[in-house]
TORKOL-4160 file (C-alpha; in steps of 0.2 Angstrom, whole numbers, padded with zeros to 4 digits, m for minus):
464
<pt num="1" X="m0166" Y="m0410" Z="0328"/>
<pt num="2" X="m0147" Y="m0406" Z="0331"/>
<pt num="3" X="m0133" Y="m0415" Z="0339"/>
<pt num="4" X="m0121" Y="m0408" Z="0352"/>
<pt num="5" X="m0111" Y="m0399" Z="0339"/>
<pt num="6" X="m0125" Y="m0389" Z="0333"/>
<pt num="7" X="m0125" Y="m0397" Z="0316"/>
<pt num="8" X="m0141" Y="m0402" Z="0308"/>
<pt num="9" X="m0146" Y="m0420" Z="0311"/>
<pt num="10" X="m0149" Y="m0422" Z="0292"/>
<pt num="11" X="m0136" Y="m0412" Z="0284"/>
<pt num="12" X="m0133" Y="m0411" Z="0265"/>
<pt num="13" X="m0118" Y="m0423" Z="0267"/>
<pt num="14" X="m0112" Y="m0435" Z="0280"/>
<pt num="15" X="m0106" Y="m0427" Z="0296"/>
<pt num="16" X="m0088" Y="m0432" Z="0293"/>
<pt num="17" X="m0088" Y="m0422" Z="0277"/>
<pt num="18" X="m0094" Y="m0407" Z="0287"/>
<pt num="19" X="m0081" Y="m0410" Z="0301"/>
<pt num="20" X="m0068" Y="m0412" Z="0288"/>
<pt num="21" X="m0072" Y="m0395" Z="0281"/>
<pt num="22" X="m0072" Y="m0387" Z="0298"/>
<pt num="23" X="m0055" Y="m0395" Z="0302"/>
<pt num="24" X="m0048" Y="m0385" Z="0288"/>
<pt num="25" X="m0050" Y="m0370" Z="0300"/>
<pt num="26" X="m0042" Y="m0380" Z="0314"/>
<pt num="27" X="m0027" Y="m0384" Z="0303"/>
<pt num="28" X="m0025" Y="m0367" Z="0296"/>
<pt num="29" X="m0027" Y="m0356" Z="0311"/>
<pt num="30" X="m0010" Y="m0359" Z="0320"/>
<pt num="31" X="m0001" Y="m0350" Z="0306"/>
<pt num="32" X="m0011" Y="m0334" Z="0310"/>
<pt num="33" X="m0011" Y="m0336" Z="0329"/>
<pt num="34" X="0008" Y="m0341" Z="0332"/>
<pt num="35" X="0017" Y="m0335" Z="0316"/>
<pt num="36" X="0007" Y="m0319" Z="0311"/>
<pt num="37" X="0001" Y="m0312" Z="0328"/>
<pt num="38" X="0008" Y="m0319" Z="0344"/>
<pt num="39" X="0025" Y="m0328" Z="0342"/>
<pt num="40" X="0035" Y="m0325" Z="0326"/>
<pt num="41" X="0028" Y="m0308" Z="0321"/>
<pt num="42" X="0032" Y="m0300" Z="0338"/>
<pt num="43" X="0049" Y="m0308" Z="0338"/>
<pt num="44" X="0053" Y="m0301" Z="0321"/>
<pt num="45" X="0047" Y="m0284" Z="0326"/>
<pt num="46" X="0055" Y="m0283" Z="0343"/>
<pt num="47" X="0070" Y="m0294" Z="0342"/>
<pt num="48" X="0076" Y="m0299" Z="0325"/>
<pt num="49" X="0075" Y="m0281" Z="0318"/>
<pt num="50" X="0088" Y="m0268" Z="0323"/>
<pt num="51" X="0074" Y="m0258" Z="0332"/>
<pt num="52" X="0055" Y="m0260" Z="0334"/>
<pt num="53" X="0050" Y="m0246" Z="0322"/>
<pt num="54" X="0061" Y="m0253" Z="0308"/>
<pt num="55" X="0053" Y="m0271" Z="0312"/>
<pt num="56" X="0035" Y="m0264" Z="0312"/>
<pt num="57" X="0038" Y="m0255" Z="0296"/>
<pt num="58" X="0046" Y="m0270" Z="0287"/>
<pt num="59" X="0032" Y="m0282" Z="0294"/>
<pt num="60" X="0019" Y="m0270" Z="0288"/>
<pt num="61" X="0026" Y="m0268" Z="0270"/>
<pt num="62" X="0027" Y="m0287" Z="0269"/>
<pt num="63" X="0009" Y="m0289" Z="0274"/>
<pt num="64" X="0004" Y="m0275" Z="0261"/>
<pt num="65" X="0013" Y="m0284" Z="0247"/>
<pt num="66" X="0005" Y="m0300" Z="0251"/>
<pt num="67" X="m0012" Y="m0292" Z="0252"/>
<pt num="68" X="m0009" Y="m0284" Z="0235"/>
<pt num="69" X="m0006" Y="m0301" Z="0227"/>
<pt num="70" X="m0021" Y="m0309" Z="0236"/>
<pt num="71" X="m0032" Y="m0295" Z="0230"/>
<pt num="72" X="m0026" Y="m0297" Z="0212"/>
<pt num="73" X="m0027" Y="m0316" Z="0210"/>
<pt num="74" X="m0041" Y="m0322" Z="0222"/>
<pt num="75" X="m0056" Y="m0318" Z="0210"/>
<pt num="76" X="m0046" Y="m0325" Z="0195"/>
<pt num="77" X="m0043" Y="m0341" Z="0204"/>
<pt num="78" X="m0061" Y="m0342" Z="0211"/>
<pt num="79" X="m0068" Y="m0340" Z="0193"/>
<pt num="80" X="m0056" Y="m0353" Z="0186"/>
<pt num="81" X="m0061" Y="m0365" Z="0200"/>
<pt num="82" X="m0079" Y="m0363" Z="0196"/>
<pt num="83" X="m0075" Y="m0369" Z="0178"/>
<pt num="84" X="m0063" Y="m0383" Z="0183"/>
<pt num="85" X="m0074" Y="m0390" Z="0196"/>
<pt num="86" X="m0064" Y="m0398" Z="0210"/>
<pt num="87" X="m0057" Y="m0386" Z="0224"/>
<pt num="88" X="m0046" Y="m0399" Z="0232"/>
<pt num="89" X="m0032" Y="m0399" Z="0219"/>
<pt num="90" X="m0030" Y="m0380" Z="0221"/>
<pt num="91" X="m0030" Y="m0382" Z="0240"/>
<pt num="92" X="m0016" Y="m0395" Z="0239"/>
<pt num="93" X="m0005" Y="m0385" Z="0227"/>
<pt num="94" X="m0006" Y="m0370" Z="0239"/>
<pt num="95" X="m0004" Y="m0381" Z="0254"/>
<pt num="96" X="0013" Y="m0386" Z="0248"/>
<pt num="97" X="0019" Y="m0368" Z="0245"/>
<pt num="98" X="0013" Y="m0363" Z="0262"/>
<pt num="99" X="0022" Y="m0378" Z="0271"/>
<pt num="100" X="0038" Y="m0375" Z="0262"/>
<pt num="101" X="0038" Y="m0356" Z="0266"/>
<pt num="102" X="0034" Y="m0359" Z="0284"/>
<pt num="103" X="0048" Y="m0371" Z="0286"/>
<pt num="104" X="0060" Y="m0357" Z="0279"/>
<pt num="105" X="0056" Y="m0346" Z="0294"/>
<pt num="106" X="0067" Y="m0357" Z="0305"/>
<pt num="107" X="0082" Y="m0347" Z="0297"/>
<pt num="108" X="0076" Y="m0330" Z="0304"/>
<pt num="109" X="0090" Y="m0328" Z="0316"/>
<pt num="110" X="0094" Y="m0311" Z="0323"/>
<pt num="111" X="0104" Y="m0301" Z="0310"/>
<pt num="112" X="0097" Y="m0311" Z="0296"/>
<pt num="113" X="0090" Y="m0303" Z="0280"/>
<pt num="114" X="0074" Y="m0295" Z="0284"/>
<pt num="115" X="0069" Y="m0295" Z="0266"/>
<pt num="116" X="0071" Y="m0313" Z="0264"/>
<pt num="117" X="0061" Y="m0318" Z="0279"/>
<pt num="118" X="0047" Y="m0305" Z="0275"/>
<pt num="119" X="0047" Y="m0313" Z="0258"/>
<pt num="120" X="0044" Y="m0331" Z="0265"/>
<pt num="121" X="0031" Y="m0324" Z="0277"/>
<pt num="122" X="0022" Y="m0315" Z="0262"/>
<pt num="123" X="0023" Y="m0331" Z="0252"/>
<pt num="124" X="0015" Y="m0341" Z="0266"/>
<pt num="125" X="0002" Y="m0328" Z="0268"/>
<pt num="126" X="m0003" Y="m0328" Z="0250"/>
<pt num="127" X="m0004" Y="m0347" Z="0249"/>
<pt num="128" X="m0014" Y="m0348" Z="0265"/>
<pt num="129" X="m0027" Y="m0335" Z="0259"/>
<pt num="130" X="m0029" Y="m0343" Z="0241"/>
<pt num="131" X="m0032" Y="m0360" Z="0250"/>
<pt num="132" X="m0046" Y="m0351" Z="0260"/>
<pt num="133" X="m0055" Y="m0345" Z="0245"/>
<pt num="134" X="m0057" Y="m0363" Z="0238"/>
<pt num="135" X="m0061" Y="m0370" Z="0255"/>
<pt num="136" X="m0075" Y="m0356" Z="0259"/>
<pt num="137" X="m0083" Y="m0359" Z="0242"/>
<pt num="138" X="m0086" Y="m0378" Z="0247"/>
<pt num="139" X="m0097" Y="m0373" Z="0262"/>
<pt num="140" X="m0113" Y="m0371" Z="0251"/>
<pt num="141" X="m0113" Y="m0389" Z="0246"/>
<pt num="142" X="m0111" Y="m0396" Z="0264"/>
<pt num="143" X="m0126" Y="m0388" Z="0274"/>
<pt num="144" X="m0143" Y="m0380" Z="0272"/>
<pt num="145" X="m0142" Y="m0361" Z="0270"/>
<pt num="146" X="m0151" Y="m0359" Z="0287"/>
<pt num="147" X="m0136" Y="m0368" Z="0295"/>
<pt num="148" X="m0122" Y="m0358" Z="0287"/>
<pt num="149" X="m0119" Y="m0345" Z="0300"/>
<pt num="150" X="m0119" Y="m0358" Z="0314"/>
<pt num="151" X="m0107" Y="m0370" Z="0305"/>
<pt num="152" X="m0096" Y="m0355" Z="0300"/>
<pt num="153" X="m0094" Y="m0349" Z="0317"/>
<pt num="154" X="m0091" Y="m0366" Z="0325"/>
<pt num="155" X="m0077" Y="m0369" Z="0312"/>
<pt num="156" X="m0069" Y="m0352" Z="0317"/>
<pt num="157" X="m0070" Y="m0357" Z="0335"/>
<pt num="158" X="m0063" Y="m0374" Z="0331"/>
<pt num="159" X="m0049" Y="m0365" Z="0322"/>
<pt num="160" X="m0045" Y="m0354" Z="0338"/>
<pt num="161" X="m0045" Y="m0369" Z="0348"/>
<pt num="162" X="m0032" Y="m0377" Z="0337"/>
<pt num="163" X="m0022" Y="m0361" Z="0337"/>
<pt num="164" X="m0022" Y="m0360" Z="0356"/>
<pt num="165" X="m0016" Y="m0378" Z="0358"/>
<pt num="166" X="m0001" Y="m0374" Z="0347"/>
<pt num="167" X="0002" Y="m0358" Z="0356"/>
<pt num="168" X="0001" Y="m0366" Z="0373"/>
<pt num="169" X="0013" Y="m0379" Z="0367"/>
<pt num="170" X="0026" Y="m0366" Z="0362"/>
<pt num="171" X="0026" Y="m0356" Z="0377"/>
<pt num="172" X="0025" Y="m0371" Z="0389"/>
<pt num="173" X="0039" Y="m0381" Z="0381"/>
<pt num="174" X="0049" Y="m0371" Z="0369"/>
<pt num="175" X="0048" Y="m0352" Z="0373"/>
<pt num="176" X="0061" Y="m0349" Z="0387"/>
<pt num="177" X="0067" Y="m0333" Z="0396"/>
<pt num="178" X="0083" Y="m0327" Z="0389"/>
<pt num="179" X="0088" Y="m0323" Z="0407"/>
<pt num="180" X="0084" Y="m0340" Z="0415"/>
<pt num="181" X="0083" Y="m0352" Z="0400"/>
<pt num="182" X="0067" Y="m0359" Z="0407"/>
<pt num="183" X="0050" Y="m0360" Z="0400"/>
<pt num="184" X="0034" Y="m0354" Z="0408"/>
<pt num="185" X="0032" Y="m0370" Z="0418"/>
<pt num="186" X="0050" Y="m0371" Z="0423"/>
<pt num="187" X="0057" Y="m0383" Z="0410"/>
<pt num="188" X="0072" Y="m0382" Z="0398"/>
<pt num="189" X="0066" Y="m0379" Z="0380"/>
<pt num="190" X="0063" Y="m0395" Z="0371"/>
<pt num="191" X="0075" Y="m0400" Z="0357"/>
<pt num="192" X="0089" Y="m0389" Z="0365"/>
<pt num="193" X="0082" Y="m0373" Z="0357"/>
<pt num="194" X="0092" Y="m0357" Z="0361"/>
<pt num="195" X="0080" Y="m0342" Z="0366"/>
<pt num="196" X="0095" Y="m0330" Z="0364"/>
<pt num="197" X="0095" Y="m0334" Z="0345"/>
<pt num="198" X="0076" Y="m0334" Z="0344"/>
<pt num="199" X="0075" Y="m0352" Z="0340"/>
<pt num="200" X="0059" Y="m0354" Z="0351"/>
<pt num="201" X="0050" Y="m0341" Z="0340"/>
<pt num="202" X="0058" Y="m0347" Z="0324"/>
<pt num="203" X="0052" Y="m0365" Z="0328"/>
<pt num="204" X="0034" Y="m0358" Z="0326"/>
<pt num="205" X="0035" Y="m0359" Z="0307"/>
<pt num="206" X="0039" Y="m0377" Z="0305"/>
<pt num="207" X="0027" Y="m0382" Z="0319"/>
<pt num="208" X="0013" Y="m0373" Z="0310"/>
<pt num="209" X="0018" Y="m0381" Z="0294"/>
<pt num="210" X="0017" Y="m0399" Z="0302"/>
<pt num="211" X="0001" Y="m0395" Z="0311"/>
<pt num="212" X="m0007" Y="m0389" Z="0294"/>
<pt num="213" X="0000" Y="m0404" Z="0284"/>
<pt num="214" X="m0008" Y="m0417" Z="0297"/>
<pt num="215" X="m0025" Y="m0409" Z="0300"/>
<pt num="216" X="m0029" Y="m0404" Z="0283"/>
<pt num="217" X="m0030" Y="m0422" Z="0278"/>
<pt num="218" X="m0048" Y="m0425" Z="0284"/>
<pt num="219" X="m0054" Y="m0412" Z="0272"/>
<pt num="220" X="m0046" Y="m0421" Z="0258"/>
<pt num="221" X="m0052" Y="m0438" Z="0264"/>
<pt num="222" X="m0070" Y="m0435" Z="0269"/>
<pt num="223" X="m0077" Y="m0418" Z="0262"/>
<pt num="224" X="m0085" Y="m0420" Z="0245"/>
<pt num="225" X="m0079" Y="m0410" Z="0231"/>
<pt num="226" X="m0086" Y="m0403" Z="0216"/>
<pt num="227" X="m0086" Y="m0414" Z="0200"/>
<pt num="228" X="m0085" Y="m0410" Z="0182"/>
<pt num="229" X="m0066" Y="m0408" Z="0180"/>
<pt num="230" X="m0062" Y="m0398" Z="0164"/>
<pt num="231" X="m0045" Y="m0395" Z="0155"/>
<pt num="232" X="m0036" Y="m0381" Z="0163"/>
<pt num="233" X="m0033" Y="m0371" Z="0147"/>
<pt num="234" X="m0052" Y="m0370" Z="0143"/>
<pt num="235" X="m0056" Y="m0367" Z="0161"/>
<pt num="236" X="m0044" Y="m0352" Z="0162"/>
<pt num="237" X="m0052" Y="m0344" Z="0147"/>
<pt num="238" X="m0070" Y="m0347" Z="0152"/>
<pt num="239" X="m0066" Y="m0342" Z="0170"/>
<pt num="240" X="m0058" Y="m0325" Z="0165"/>
<pt num="241" X="m0073" Y="m0322" Z="0154"/>
<pt num="242" X="m0085" Y="m0327" Z="0168"/>
<pt num="243" X="m0075" Y="m0315" Z="0180"/>
<pt num="244" X="m0078" Y="m0300" Z="0169"/>
<pt num="245" X="m0096" Y="m0304" Z="0168"/>
<pt num="246" X="m0097" Y="m0306" Z="0187"/>
<pt num="247" X="m0088" Y="m0290" Z="0191"/>
<pt num="248" X="m0101" Y="m0281" Z="0180"/>
<pt num="249" X="m0115" Y="m0291" Z="0188"/>
<pt num="250" X="m0111" Y="m0288" Z="0206"/>
<pt num="251" X="m0113" Y="m0269" Z="0204"/>
<pt num="252" X="m0131" Y="m0273" Z="0200"/>
<pt num="253" X="m0134" Y="m0282" Z="0216"/>
<pt num="254" X="m0134" Y="m0267" Z="0228"/>
<pt num="255" X="m0135" Y="m0277" Z="0244"/>
<pt num="256" X="m0120" Y="m0288" Z="0240"/>
<pt num="257" X="m0110" Y="m0274" Z="0232"/>
<pt num="258" X="m0112" Y="m0262" Z="0247"/>
<pt num="259" X="m0107" Y="m0277" Z="0259"/>
<pt num="260" X="m0092" Y="m0280" Z="0249"/>
<pt num="261" X="m0087" Y="m0262" Z="0250"/>
<pt num="262" X="m0089" Y="m0262" Z="0268"/>
<pt num="263" X="m0080" Y="m0278" Z="0271"/>
<pt num="264" X="m0065" Y="m0271" Z="0260"/>
<pt num="265" X="m0063" Y="m0257" Z="0272"/>
<pt num="266" X="m0066" Y="m0265" Z="0289"/>
<pt num="267" X="m0057" Y="m0282" Z="0285"/>
<pt num="268" X="m0042" Y="m0271" Z="0281"/>
<pt num="269" X="m0042" Y="m0265" Z="0299"/>
<pt num="270" X="m0045" Y="m0283" Z="0305"/>
<pt num="271" X="m0030" Y="m0289" Z="0295"/>
<pt num="272" X="m0018" Y="m0275" Z="0301"/>
<pt num="273" X="m0024" Y="m0277" Z="0319"/>
<pt num="274" X="m0021" Y="m0296" Z="0318"/>
<pt num="275" X="m0004" Y="m0294" Z="0310"/>
<pt num="276" X="0003" Y="m0279" Z="0320"/>
<pt num="277" X="m0006" Y="m0279" Z="0337"/>
<pt num="278" X="0005" Y="m0292" Z="0346"/>
<pt num="279" X="0021" Y="m0284" Z="0340"/>
<pt num="280" X="0015" Y="m0267" Z="0346"/>
<pt num="281" X="0012" Y="m0273" Z="0363"/>
<pt num="282" X="0028" Y="m0283" Z="0364"/>
<pt num="283" X="0038" Y="m0267" Z="0359"/>
<pt num="284" X="0028" Y="m0255" Z="0370"/>
<pt num="285" X="0029" Y="m0265" Z="0386"/>
<pt num="286" X="0045" Y="m0276" Z="0383"/>
<pt num="287" X="0035" Y="m0292" Z="0384"/>
<pt num="288" X="0044" Y="m0308" Z="0381"/>
<pt num="289" X="0038" Y="m0322" Z="0370"/>
<pt num="290" X="0031" Y="m0330" Z="0386"/>
<pt num="291" X="0021" Y="m0314" Z="0390"/>
<pt num="292" X="0015" Y="m0312" Z="0373"/>
<pt num="293" X="0010" Y="m0330" Z="0372"/>
<pt num="294" X="0000" Y="m0329" Z="0388"/>
<pt num="295" X="m0009" Y="m0314" Z="0381"/>
<pt num="296" X="m0013" Y="m0324" Z="0365"/>
<pt num="297" X="m0020" Y="m0338" Z="0375"/>
<pt num="298" X="m0031" Y="m0327" Z="0385"/>
<pt num="299" X="m0038" Y="m0319" Z="0368"/>
<pt num="300" X="m0040" Y="m0336" Z="0361"/>
<pt num="301" X="m0050" Y="m0343" Z="0375"/>
<pt num="302" X="m0061" Y="m0328" Z="0374"/>
<pt num="303" X="m0063" Y="m0330" Z="0355"/>
<pt num="304" X="m0068" Y="m0348" Z="0356"/>
<pt num="305" X="m0082" Y="m0345" Z="0368"/>
<pt num="306" X="m0087" Y="m0329" Z="0358"/>
<pt num="307" X="m0088" Y="m0340" Z="0342"/>
<pt num="308" X="m0099" Y="m0353" Z="0350"/>
<pt num="309" X="m0111" Y="m0339" Z="0356"/>
<pt num="310" X="m0110" Y="m0330" Z="0339"/>
<pt num="311" X="m0115" Y="m0347" Z="0331"/>
<pt num="312" X="m0132" Y="m0345" Z="0339"/>
<pt num="313" X="m0133" Y="m0326" Z="0338"/>
<pt num="314" X="m0130" Y="m0327" Z="0319"/>
<pt num="315" X="m0146" Y="m0338" Z="0318"/>
<pt num="316" X="m0156" Y="m0327" Z="0329"/>
<pt num="317" X="m0151" Y="m0310" Z="0323"/>
<pt num="318" X="m0143" Y="m0313" Z="0306"/>
<pt num="319" X="m0125" Y="m0311" Z="0300"/>
<pt num="320" X="m0126" Y="m0292" Z="0298"/>
<pt num="321" X="m0130" Y="m0288" Z="0316"/>
<pt num="322" X="m0116" Y="m0300" Z="0322"/>
<pt num="323" X="m0104" Y="m0291" Z="0311"/>
<pt num="324" X="m0110" Y="m0274" Z="0316"/>
<pt num="325" X="m0108" Y="m0278" Z="0334"/>
<pt num="326" X="m0090" Y="m0285" Z="0331"/>
<pt num="327" X="m0084" Y="m0270" Z="0321"/>
<pt num="328" X="m0090" Y="m0259" Z="0335"/>
<pt num="329" X="m0081" Y="m0269" Z="0348"/>
<pt num="330" X="m0065" Y="m0268" Z="0337"/>
<pt num="331" X="m0066" Y="m0250" Z="0335"/>
<pt num="332" X="m0068" Y="m0247" Z="0354"/>
<pt num="333" X="m0053" Y="m0260" Z="0358"/>
<pt num="334" X="m0042" Y="m0251" Z="0345"/>
<pt num="335" X="m0045" Y="m0234" Z="0353"/>
<pt num="336" X="m0041" Y="m0242" Z="0370"/>
<pt num="337" X="m0025" Y="m0250" Z="0365"/>
<pt num="338" X="m0018" Y="m0235" Z="0356"/>
<pt num="339" X="m0023" Y="m0224" Z="0371"/>
<pt num="340" X="m0013" Y="m0235" Z="0383"/>
<pt num="341" X="0005" Y="m0234" Z="0387"/>
<pt num="342" X="0018" Y="m0237" Z="0401"/>
<pt num="343" X="0010" Y="m0228" Z="0416"/>
<pt num="344" X="m0007" Y="m0223" Z="0408"/>
<pt num="345" X="m0022" Y="m0227" Z="0398"/>
<pt num="346" X="m0036" Y="m0216" Z="0389"/>
<pt num="347" X="m0023" Y="m0205" Z="0382"/>
<pt num="348" X="m0017" Y="m0200" Z="0400"/>
<pt num="349" X="m0034" Y="m0196" Z="0407"/>
<pt num="350" X="m0031" Y="m0211" Z="0419"/>
<pt num="351" X="m0013" Y="m0211" Z="0425"/>
<pt num="352" X="m0007" Y="m0226" Z="0434"/>
<pt num="353" X="0011" Y="m0222" Z="0438"/>
<pt num="354" X="0025" Y="m0235" Z="0435"/>
<pt num="355" X="0023" Y="m0246" Z="0450"/>
<pt num="356" X="0026" Y="m0265" Z="0445"/>
<pt num="357" X="0019" Y="m0278" Z="0456"/>
<pt num="358" X="0031" Y="m0291" Z="0448"/>
<pt num="359" X="0027" Y="m0307" Z="0438"/>
<pt num="360" X="0017" Y="m0307" Z="0422"/>
<pt num="361" X="0009" Y="m0291" Z="0417"/>
<pt num="362" X="0014" Y="m0282" Z="0433"/>
<pt num="363" X="0009" Y="m0265" Z="0429"/>
<pt num="364" X="m0008" Y="m0257" Z="0429"/>
<pt num="365" X="m0006" Y="m0251" Z="0411"/>
<pt num="366" X="m0002" Y="m0269" Z="0405"/>
<pt num="367" X="m0018" Y="m0275" Z="0414"/>
<pt num="368" X="m0028" Y="m0261" Z="0405"/>
<pt num="369" X="m0021" Y="m0266" Z="0389"/>
<pt num="370" X="m0026" Y="m0284" Z="0391"/>
<pt num="371" X="m0044" Y="m0278" Z="0395"/>
<pt num="372" X="m0045" Y="m0269" Z="0379"/>
<pt num="373" X="m0037" Y="m0284" Z="0370"/>
<pt num="374" X="m0050" Y="m0296" Z="0377"/>
<pt num="375" X="m0063" Y="m0285" Z="0367"/>
<pt num="376" X="m0053" Y="m0290" Z="0352"/>
<pt num="377" X="m0053" Y="m0308" Z="0356"/>
<pt num="378" X="m0072" Y="m0307" Z="0358"/>
<pt num="379" X="m0074" Y="m0299" Z="0341"/>
<pt num="380" X="m0061" Y="m0306" Z="0330"/>
<pt num="381" X="m0069" Y="m0323" Z="0326"/>
<pt num="382" X="m0087" Y="m0317" Z="0324"/>
<pt num="383" X="m0083" Y="m0303" Z="0312"/>
<pt num="384" X="m0075" Y="m0315" Z="0300"/>
<pt num="385" X="m0086" Y="m0330" Z="0302"/>
<pt num="386" X="m0102" Y="m0321" Z="0301"/>
<pt num="387" X="m0095" Y="m0311" Z="0286"/>
<pt num="388" X="m0092" Y="m0328" Z="0277"/>
<pt num="389" X="m0109" Y="m0333" Z="0282"/>
<pt num="390" X="m0116" Y="m0317" Z="0275"/>
<pt num="391" X="m0108" Y="m0320" Z="0258"/>
<pt num="392" X="m0113" Y="m0339" Z="0257"/>
<pt num="393" X="m0131" Y="m0335" Z="0260"/>
<pt num="394" X="m0131" Y="m0322" Z="0246"/>
<pt num="395" X="m0125" Y="m0333" Z="0232"/>
<pt num="396" X="m0129" Y="m0350" Z="0224"/>
<pt num="397" X="m0118" Y="m0365" Z="0224"/>
<pt num="398" X="m0114" Y="m0363" Z="0205"/>
<pt num="399" X="m0107" Y="m0346" Z="0207"/>
<pt num="400" X="m0099" Y="m0348" Z="0224"/>
<pt num="401" X="m0081" Y="m0350" Z="0218"/>
<pt num="402" X="m0081" Y="m0333" Z="0208"/>
<pt num="403" X="m0091" Y="m0324" Z="0222"/>
<pt num="404" X="m0080" Y="m0330" Z="0235"/>
<pt num="405" X="m0065" Y="m0325" Z="0224"/>
<pt num="406" X="m0073" Y="m0307" Z="0224"/>
<pt num="407" X="m0076" Y="m0309" Z="0243"/>
<pt num="408" X="m0057" Y="m0312" Z="0245"/>
<pt num="409" X="m0054" Y="m0297" Z="0234"/>
<pt num="410" X="m0065" Y="m0287" Z="0245"/>
<pt num="411" X="m0055" Y="m0293" Z="0260"/>
<pt num="412" X="m0039" Y="m0289" Z="0251"/>
<pt num="413" X="m0041" Y="m0276" Z="0238"/>
<pt num="414" X="m0035" Y="m0262" Z="0250"/>
<pt num="415" X="m0027" Y="m0274" Z="0262"/>
<pt num="416" X="m0010" Y="m0266" Z="0258"/>
<pt num="417" X="m0017" Y="m0249" Z="0263"/>
<pt num="418" X="m0019" Y="m0251" Z="0282"/>
<pt num="419" X="m0002" Y="m0260" Z="0285"/>
<pt num="420" X="0005" Y="m0247" Z="0273"/>
<pt num="421" X="m0002" Y="m0233" Z="0283"/>
<pt num="422" X="0003" Y="m0240" Z="0299"/>
<pt num="423" X="0021" Y="m0243" Z="0293"/>
<pt num="424" X="0022" Y="m0226" Z="0284"/>
<pt num="425" X="0015" Y="m0216" Z="0299"/>
<pt num="426" X="0026" Y="m0226" Z="0310"/>
<pt num="427" X="0042" Y="m0223" Z="0300"/>
<pt num="428" X="0038" Y="m0204" Z="0297"/>
<pt num="429" X="0034" Y="m0200" Z="0315"/>
<pt num="430" X="0045" Y="m0213" Z="0324"/>
<pt num="431" X="0029" Y="m0217" Z="0334"/>
<pt num="432" X="0021" Y="m0235" Z="0333"/>
<pt num="433" X="0006" Y="m0228" Z="0343"/>
<pt num="434" X="0002" Y="m0215" Z="0330"/>
<pt num="435" X="0004" Y="m0229" Z="0316"/>
<pt num="436" X="m0008" Y="m0241" Z="0325"/>
<pt num="437" X="m0020" Y="m0227" Z="0328"/>
<pt num="438" X="m0024" Y="m0226" Z="0309"/>
<pt num="439" X="m0033" Y="m0243" Z="0310"/>
<pt num="440" X="m0047" Y="m0235" Z="0319"/>
<pt num="441" X="m0052" Y="m0226" Z="0302"/>
<pt num="442" X="m0055" Y="m0242" Z="0294"/>
<pt num="443" X="m0067" Y="m0249" Z="0307"/>
<pt num="444" X="m0077" Y="m0232" Z="0308"/>
<pt num="445" X="m0079" Y="m0231" Z="0289"/>
<pt num="446" X="m0083" Y="m0249" Z="0287"/>
<pt num="447" X="m0096" Y="m0249" Z="0301"/>
<pt num="448" X="m0105" Y="m0234" Z="0294"/>
<pt num="449" X="m0106" Y="m0242" Z="0276"/>
<pt num="450" X="m0112" Y="m0259" Z="0283"/>
<pt num="451" X="m0125" Y="m0250" Z="0294"/>
<pt num="452" X="m0134" Y="m0243" Z="0279"/>
<pt num="453" X="m0133" Y="m0259" Z="0268"/>
<pt num="454" X="m0149" Y="m0268" Z="0265"/>
<pt num="455" X="m0150" Y="m0286" Z="0273"/>
<pt num="456" X="m0153" Y="m0299" Z="0268"/>
<pt num="457" X="m0143" Y="m0297" Z="0252"/>
<pt num="458" X="m0150" Y="m0297" Z="0235"/>
<pt num="459" X="m0155" Y="m0314" Z="0227"/>
<pt num="460" X="m0144" Y="m0320" Z="0213"/>
<pt num="461" X="m0146" Y="m0313" Z="0196"/>
<pt num="462" X="m0154" Y="m0326" Z="0185"/>
<pt num="463" X="m0146" Y="m0327" Z="0167"/>
<pt num="464" X="m0158" Y="m0328" Z="0153"/>
């Protein structure tokens, strides 16, 4: 028997502990929604930088630098966490770093140092991802393995809902047109924010920090943590030794190994599309913060319902099938958005002309772009939530920290590569469209590898 949330009626821990864990996604998602994708990122690319190509290149290199740091240190921290026991102290440590860095984005006025702002964003990204490693590794102790896919997708959908609420708040009450000075609902921006100076977009950093600080608290208060705290020095030594053993062990677990390789590739495309897609649209169509925000709300609404549906589909078909379908949708969607430009779609095979009906998204090309974008909204949540469930079902609780560290490594080992390719092709060609087109390579290759990967993944190796 289950309750209305879909959680099992007799979970491994009290429901408030499970909800506390799920609220971590609710707390964390606004950073990715309003800072990385729909508000601050597009502002940085299209308005703070001297030109969109320079902005996209700088943003891409910042994401690449963060990805490299995450790839190097995530498995190390995961292994150490398995040895120290509790995850919450690590999450708290990185939460402080993330909150401080996000507050620093307020100073990203037009003409400010791109390097300094990119550095703050990169620091926040690294802290956010390290926190996710420790939070994900707690899932195994909360619910039975049969319910992992359901709970993971529900948590991801809850995260999208939180991100959408913050996004709606910003575009309804803060983001004003530089021409009229009014928000989407006709109000003056709260707190006297000046849209000409980008203060509406810059405020997304401190707002995301405050949201995170408040809503991460239920996880700390109600979600049970691992016991057995050890001295840090001994835990580091044993954790590094355990990591070396795990890296050798994972190659013998063919199902997990091939899944991790596939995820390393397709997640690279996901990360790049998440970070650069909003800025690409804003620069191509000249969208304001209001327009990019409405676009983001549409994608988040679709994503919420998609995650709810995927929470059932994962149980019925398995995590692998959900991930495969999501990657295919992302491949089609990326081809669609890079084939669309002012006056055309499908690389010009379907011309529209330049007629503008007025209002939001007034041209046919913009509407076509949104249709492809909705496919991204459908796929973004399930591809990540069911990947998390795939990994959680494949390991034991005792090895969860180190394996989720390697899972994060697989998601970030080459995460600098897609943004680097996008940034480099954009810089060399002067075309943001050609740069974005490189993302399709990562989805295609990841899809092929995962398709040929056995599922379910191998059972854990038992040490004698």
